[in-house]
N, C-alpha and C positions, 0 to 999 in steps of 0.2 A: 565676638558678639556681633560685630558689624557684618561679617560674612553671613551669619544666620539671618539677620534682617534682610540682606540683599537676596538670599535664597528664597525666603518666603514671600517677599514683595514680588519677585519674578514669578513665583508660583501663582500668586493672586492674578497677575497680569495674564499669564497663560490660561488660567481658568476662565477669565473674562473672554479672552479670544476664543476659547473652546466653546463657551456658552453661545457666543455670537454665531460661530460656525454651526453649532447644533441647531440654532433657530433657523438659519438659512437652509440646512438640510431638512429640517422639519417642514418648512414651507415648500421646498422642492418635492418632498414626498406627498404633500397635500395636493399639489397641482400636477403631480407626476412629471416634474422636471421641465426645465426650459431647454434642455439640450445643450447648455453652455459647455459642459465638459465632455461632449461626445467627440472622442478622438479616433477611436477604432472600435471594432466589435468587442475586443477584450479590455479596452480602456474606455469604459462607459459607465457614467454615474446612473444613467437611466436604466441600464440593465440591472444594476444593484437595487435601485429604488423601486423598480417595478417587479422585482422578484418576489416569490412567495415567502422569502426569508426576511423581508424588509419590515415585518411586524412581528411582535411577540405579545401574545394575549390581546390581539387586535389593536395594539398601540405601536406606532412607528418606533423603530429602534432609535432614531434620532432623539426622541423624547427622553429615552433612558440616558442617552449621552448628555443631554441638557441637564438632567437631574444630577448626573455624575459630576459635571463641570461646576455646577452651582455649589454642590456639596464640597467639592475640592477647594473652591474659592473660600468658602466659609471656614473650612479646616485650616487652609493656608493663612488666612487673616488671623485666626485664633492662635496659630502657632507662633505668631510674632510676639505674643505675650505669655501663652500657656505652654509649658513643656509637654504636658499630657497630649495636647493637640498635635504635637509633632509625630508622636508614635501613631496616633489615630490617622493622620494624613498618610503616613507611610503604609499602614495596613490597608487603608482605603485605596491607595494607588496600586498596591499589589492586586487587590481584587479587580480594580479597573483594567489592569494589564491582562488578567485572565480573560476578561470579557473581550479585550482587543484581540488577543490571540485567537479566540474562538471566532470572532467576526472576520478576521483575516482568513481563517480556514474556510468559512462560509463563502466569502467573496472569491477567493482564488481557486478553491476546489469544487464547491457545490454550484456556484453561479458561473464560475469561469470568466469573471470580469473583475476589473479593479476600478473603484471610484476614487478619484484624486482627492475630493473633499473629505471623504471618509478617511482616507490615508493621512490627510493632514490632521484630522481630529485624533487619529491614533498616535501620530507623532507628538502632538501636544500632550496627550495622556502619558506617553513614555517619558517626555521631558519632565512632567510633573513628578513622575515616579523617581526619576534621577535626582531631581532637586529635593524631594522629600527625604530621600536616603542621605544626601549630603547634609541637609539641615538637621536631620535626626542624629547623624553621627557627630556633627560639629557641636550640637547642643548637649550631648550626653556628658 
């Protein structure tokens, strides 16, 4: 039981970190970036943020990430007490990873650039998926 508590507490912390990162990316998309992570033509947050793929239904993609991380945090916190929330977080995380895989395709193939901050958000989402799987299996 101690392991389950540690898993979901860590998932809450990663969700908070992801939400903060999403807020930063949302602000960067609003002001079209500060150029902080411009390393090369292919390693460029501005190329990603300024692309035609940076919005879906006229809403910045970072906003969807913010909603995903907030929801993950709520599910993770709920999973500390409710067994049903554990499966819900796991399914939510799988859906999130489907989005991450699509966004990686967009970045690397369609835009031909990589945003480090986006990659960090994707890594946080993947970590939450891994934790949700561990917690779900340990709690069953």
